[in-house]
C-alpha positions in Angstrom: 93.0 82.2 93.4 96.3 82.0 91.5 97.4 78.0 91.5 101.4 78.6 91.7 103.7 80.0 94.2 105.0 82.8 92.3 101.2 83.9 91.9 100.1 83.6 94.9 103.7 85.7 96.2 102.4 88.7 93.3 98.9 88.4 95.1 100.2 89.0 98.6 102.3 91.8 97.6 99.7 93.5 95.9 97.5 93.5 98.1 99.9 95.0 100.7 100.6 97.6 98.4 97.4 98.3 97.8 96.2 98.3 101.4 99.9 100.9 102.2 99.1 103.2 99.3 95.5 103.6 100.1 96.1 104.9 103.7 98.4 107.5 102.4 95.4 108.0 99.2 92.8 108.7 101.8 95.3 111.4 103.8 96.0 113.4 100.9 92.1 113.3 99.8 90.9 114.4 103.2 93.8 116.9 103.5 92.1 118.5 100.6 88.7 118.3 101.8 89.9 120.1 105.1 90.9 123.1 103.3 88.5 123.0 100.5 85.8 123.0 103.6 87.8 125.7 105.4 88.0 128.2 102.3 83.9 127.5 102.0 83.9 128.7 105.5 86.2 131.2 106.0 88.4 129.6 108.7 91.5 131.7 109.3 94.3 129.4 109.3 94.0 128.1 105.6 97.2 128.7 105.5 98.4 125.9 107.7 96.3 124.2 106.2 97.1 124.4 102.7 100.8 123.3 104.1 100.0 120.4 105.7 98.0 119.6 102.3 100.3 120.1 100.4 103.1 117.9 102.9 100.6 114.9 102.2 100.5 115.8 98.8 104.0 115.5 98.4 104.5 112.7 100.3 102.4 110.0 97.6 104.2 111.5 95.1 107.4 110.5 96.7 105.8 107.4 97.4 104.4 106.6 93.5 101.2 107.0 94.7 100.2 109.5 92.2 102.4 111.5 90.0 104.7 114.6 90.9 102.7 116.3 87.8 99.6 115.0 89.7 100.4 116.4 92.9 101.5 119.5 91.3 98.5 120.4 89.3 96.0 119.9 92.8 98.6 121.9 95.1 98.0 124.7 92.3 94.6 124.5 92.4 94.0 124.5 95.8 96.7 127.6 96.4 94.6 129.5 93.6 91.3 128.4 95.9 93.4 130.0 99.0 94.7 132.6 97.7 91.0 133.7 96.0 89.7 133.2 99.5 92.3 135.1 101.6 91.9 137.9 99.2 87.7 138.2 99.6 
């Protein structure tokens, strides 16, 4: 445990930020899993699920949970999977 007041405050703030980031991170990860599962099972509403995943990724990048290029890379790979699944 920190002894100084400012260190205690920094710890409290870090815990709050970690909890907030975890919610956002879980949201985009579950959206990605949903899209991948839909591609594997051949569901029809792939584009809608991809749109939701894009929304979650962009929001995570905007909030600074992940970097902008990481979000773009993940989205690009997801879109590639969806495109090949729709083409089949």
